N, C-alpha and C positions, 0 to 999 in steps of 0.2 A: 050525440055520442051514445053508445050502447052501454050505459051504466045502470045498475040495478040498485035496489035497496041495500044490497050487500056492501057496495062501496060507500054509500051514505052512512050506514051503521058502523062500518069499520072506521071511517074518519071521525064520526061523533064519539065513539068509544075511545079512540086514541087521544082525542082532545081532552077528554075527562081524565084519562090515565096520566097524560102528560102534566096535568095541573096538580096532581096529588103526589104526596111524599111517600105513600105506602102502597103496596099492591092492592088493586081493586078487583073484587070478586065479581063473577058474572051476575049473581043475584042482585047486588047493589047497582051495577051498571044497567041491567035490564029494567029495573024499577025506575031508576033515575031518568033513563032515556025513553022509557015506554016502548021497549023492544022485546020481542019474544025471547025468553031466556034460552031456549034450545037453539034458536037461530043465531043469536049472539054468541053462544058457546061455540058453534061451528065456525063462525067467522074468526073468533079469537084463537081457536085452535089452528086455523090456517095461518094466521098472523104469527103465531108462535113457531109453527113448522118452518116458516120462511125467515125466522130470525128478526122479525119486526118487534115482537114483544117476547118477554120471558114469562113463563108461568111457574107459580109456586103452589105446592099443595099444602094442605093443613088448615088449621083453624085461622091462621092469619095469612092464608094464601091468596092468590089472585094473580093479576097481571101487571107488569111494569114495562116501560119501553126498554128495548135492548140497546138503544143508542139515543143520543140527544135528539130532540125533535128536528133540529136543523140538518141532521144527517139522514133523515127519513124522507125519501122523495114521494110525492103524491102518486107518481106513476107506479112505483113499486107497491104502494099500498093498494091502489086500485087493481093492479094486475093480480095481486095476491087474493083480494076479496072476490074478484070476478072469476079467477082461475083461467084467465085468458088475457091476451093483449087488450089494452084500452083502445079499441078501434072506433073510428068515426061512423062507418057504415059496414054492413056485412058484405064488403067487397073484398076481393082478393088483394093481398099485399103485393102480389107479383102478377104481371100480365100473363105469364105462362100458365098460371093455374086459375084462370078466369072460369067460373062455374058454367057460364054460358058459351064458352069457347068463341067469344066474339070480341076479344081484346083488341084486334086490329081495327074494328069498327067503332069501338067505344070511345067517346069523347069525354065521358065523365070520369073514367078511371084516372087519367093523369092529374086532373084537378083534385080528386079525392086523395091521391098519393101525396100531393103537395100539402094539402090540408092536414093529413095524418102526420106528416113529418113535422109540421109546425106545432101541432097539438102534443106530439110525443116530446118535443123539445121543451115546450112550456111545462108539461107535467113533470118531466124529469128535473127541471130546474126549480120547481116549486117544492118547498119542503113543508112538513107538518108545522114547523115553526111559523112559516108564512101565514098559514091559516089561523093559527092560534093568535098571532099578532094582529090580524085584521079585525 
């Protein structure tokens, strides 16, 4: 799967945020998780823009979850962090837009499409709470 550190850091920070009763600031999260403050700030801003977290300014500001962890799908978190669909391979989602114009000859694409469908379903049905509980 084409996931980067952005997905990993988004999930790690959301787990910490979910376990706290008060807003968590970027400085504290970056120190606790060993993540670049500027990189984490960009990730959290994306999560806030998509309504996954809420941000608060000020001395006691920071980030809190916008919904209970069981209502936040892993797929939504990953797609927000990656700024693209959570894809298995860089293969077209549709045979008509095959980059090599060889979709009629390709025997891999139908397999990848089935695999992608199962992964999408899995990620969509898994919540942040599932990760926290494991």
